[in-house]
N, C-alpha and C positions, 0 to 999 in steps of 0.2 A: 074215068073219072071217079073220084072218091063219092061214095054215097052220103046221104044226110047223116045215117047212124054212125059211119065211121067218123065224120067232122064231129059229132058230138061226143063220141068216145075220146077223140083226141083232145078236145076242149076240157073235157073233165079230168083227162090225165094231167094236162098242163096246169090246171087249176091245182089239183091235189099235189103236184110236185112243187108249185110255188108255196103253197101253204105249209107243206112239209119243211121246205128250206127256211122260211121265214119264223117257222116255230122253233127249229134248230137253232137259228141265230139269237133269237130272243131268249131261248134257254140257255146259250152259252154265255151271253151277255149278261144274264140275271145270275148266272153262276159267279161271274167275275165281279159283278156290283155286291153280292152277297157275301163274297169271300171278305175276311176280316183281315186287315193289314195295318200295321202300325207305321205312323209317319214320323220321320225325324227331319232334321235340318243340318247342313254342314256348310260352314262358312269359309271360302277360301280368299284369304286377303292377300293382295298384289301377287297373285299366282295364276299363271295361265292354266284355262281348262280346256284348251283346244283338244279334241277327239273325244270329250265327253259330252255324249248326247242324251236325249230322252230315250229312256227303254235301256240304257246301258246297264250291266250287271252291278249288283252289289254282293260282294263275297264276305264271308266271315271265316277266316283261318283257311281260305282255299274253297269253301262250301258256298254255293249260290243261295243267298237267303232273300234276296229282294232285287229291285231295279230303280233307276233314276226316273223320277216323275217329272221333274221341272228343273230347269238350270236358268237363272235370271240375276240381273244385277240387283244388290241390296238397296232399299229405298233409303236407307240410313248413311250408307257409305258407297260412293261410286267406285272405289277400289276394292270392293269386296264382291265375290260371287257367291250367291246364295244356291245350294243345291238341295232340292227336296227329294227324299228317298223314302220308299216304303219297304218294310220288312215284313216277312211272313212270321207270325209269333208261334206258330206251330214248329217251324224249323229252328227258331231262335228264342226258346222259352227262357225269359228273365236273364239274357246272356248280355244285353246292352247295359252297361254299368257307367257310373259317373266318371270314371278313368278311361273308358273305352275311346281310342282315337280312329279317326277316318283319315285315309291318305289316298292319293291316286297312283295307280299303277297301270303301266302299259300291256296291252292285251296283244302279246307276240309282237310281230314286226309291221302289223297293219296301221299303226298309228293311233288305233282307238285306245280309248283308256275306260277304266272301270274303278270303283269304289271299293277300297279293302279296308274292313274294319278289324283293328288290332284289338284284341282281348284285354280287357282290364283285370283288376286283381278280385279275387273271390270274396274279399271282405268288404269291397265298396258297394254302396248302395245302388239299387235298381234305378235306371234313368228311365223316367216315364215318358210315353209317347207324345210327341209334340215339342221335345226339347231339342236342344242344340248339341250336337257331338262335336267335340273339339278337334280340329285337324291336327294331323300329326306331321311334324317338320321331316321332309325326306329330301333326298338328292334332286328329285324333280321339282320341289317347291322352291328350292334355294338356288337353283342351278344360275338364274339370271343374276342373283346378287354376287354369287361366286364369280360369274364372268365379268361383272362390273368391277369387284375387287381385282381380279386379276389383270383386267384392262388397265387399271389405274396404277397397279405395280409396274406393269410393263411398260407404261408411259412415264412414271418416275425413273426408272432405270435407263430409259433412252435420254430423258432430259440430262440426268447426271453424266451419261456417257458423252452427251453434246458437250455440256460443260467442261468435262475432263479433256477432251480432245480439241478445245478451242485453242487459237493461236497463243494466247498468253500462256495458258497451262502448259501447252506444249513447249513452249520457250522455256518456262521455268524447270519442266522436267528434264529437258534437253541439257540445261545448265548444271542441274543436279548430277545428272549421271556424268556429264563431262568432269566435274568437280571430284567425284567420287573416283573416276578412272585416274585422274592426276595424282589423287591422294594415294592410290593403290600403287602407282608408279613410283612415286617417291618413297613410300615405305620399302618397296622393293629394291630400290636404289640403296637407301640406307642401309638395309640388310646386307645387301651384296658388299657394300663398302667396308662395313664393320663386321664381316662374318669372322675374320681372322682374329681381331681382338677378343671378340666374344668368346670364340673357342678357346683362345689361350687363358681367359679369366676363368672359363668354367674348368679348364684342365688344372690351372692352379688351385682352384677350391676343391677338385677332386683330390689332388696330392695333398693338400692340408687335410682334408678329411681322412684319406688314407694313413697319413702320418699320426694323426689324432687316435685312429683305430689302432695303429700298431704299439703305439705309446701306452694306451689303455690295456691293450693285452699284455705288454711287457709288465706293466705294473700288478695286473691281475696274477701273472705267473710268479712275479717275485713275492707277492702277498701270499699266494698258495704256497710257495716253497718255505716261506717263513713259518707258516702254520703247520706244514708237514714237518719242518726242522724242530719246532717247539714241541710238537706231539711226537715226535720220533723216539726210538728206543734208547738213542744216545742221551738225549736230555732227560728221559725218564730213569736211565741207568744213573745219571749224574745225581737226580734228585733222591734216588735210591741210596746211593753212596753217602750223601750228605745226612740222609735219614740214620743209616747204619754208623756213620761216625759220630753223630749226636748220641746214639744209643751207646757207643763204645766209650765216649767222653763221660757218659753217666757212670758207666760201669767202673771206669778207671778211677773216677773220683772216690770210690768206695775201697780202692786197693792201695797199696803202699806208694809212696811218692816217686821212688826210681822208675817203678813199672809204669806210673802215670805219666812221667816225663817221656820215657821211651815211646810209648803209644802215642803221646801227643804229637811227637816229631813225626811219627809214621802217618798220623792222622792229617797233620800240616801239609805233608807231602802230597797226600792223596788229594786233598781238597785243592791244592795248588794246581795239580794236574788236571783236575776236574774243570777248574775255573779256566785254565788255559784253552782246553778244548771248546768250552763254551764261548769263549771270547773269539776264537777263530771262526765258529760257526756263525756267531752273530756278526762278525766283520764281514764274511762272506755274503750273508744275507743282506747286510747294509750296502755293500757294494752294488749288488742287483738293483736294489730299491733307489739308490742314487742314481744309477745310470738310467732307470726307467723314468724318474722325476725330470732327470735331464732332458731326455727325449720330448716328454710331455711339455716341459717348460719352452723348448725351441718350437714345437709345433703350436702352442698357444701363442707365442710371440709373432709367428708368421699369419696366423689367422687374425691377430690383433692389427697387424701392418695392413693386411688385406682390408679389414673392416675400416680402419681409418682412411684408407685411400677411397674407398666407395663413399664413405660419409663425406669426406671433403669435396668429392666431385662425383656425383651419382651418374652423371653421362659416360663415366669411363666404361660402364656396362654395355653402352651402345657404340661409342667411337673409339674405345680403348685408349690407353695411357698415351699422352703425346709425348713427342721425342724432346728431350732437354736440349 
């Protein structure tokens, strides 16, 4: 059995331990109350704050700088949630600016959320404590609106699909497809029946085109031949002979008359031979040109007849020329 002295010592130990514990608690609580913290407010309108609790973290660029003190519905607007946060000014000296934004973020896969402060610009004024930090639009804050818009669009598509597949529209669509099928079959039959006349018409056009090309080539060859003839040595020699004859005539005019008459006869004979040769050359070239012009005239006449036939009855290109 414990003695009286042992009981007294045990009681004194318990009293001392209790007093020390109570003092330590008061000391820690006093440090918490004496610690300076800046209070700000964030309003989330029409946004779910599920998972955001009192004591949740407040981070600034990934650094923990405060916590959530209170979450309540605003007295002025029942669709707005007012979140009160406190920040450590030593960790966040003059960092909260007028363009600083607050948004909610998920903390891992637990479903819990925290407040993330997005840094503003360096030139913006400092936001004093007690002010409201504007919320930042994020995917989480607009996911409900996006879901509603998506649901409305899906519903509209389904309604349009129902209208499109109605009995009346199905009948119209079926009739349109049937008419298109019949039209394609008719066009195919017409093309099959008139394939031979069309081929013959195109063949005649091709022949006329070839004839025109041949006539044009013959005319070009005749023109080139005439050009070569006129620029050839024979014509040049003829011109030289005429020039020499004129010089000889001028010299003979200065000599006695008998010599002049003899030389004049000789010159006349030379000129006659020259013009005879020139006439033969021109006649030969003229025959070539006349043949080319005749071929071209026949080709143009064939083309004119085909054009007149098509102009009188354009359907000949589809059904061919009827039998007389």
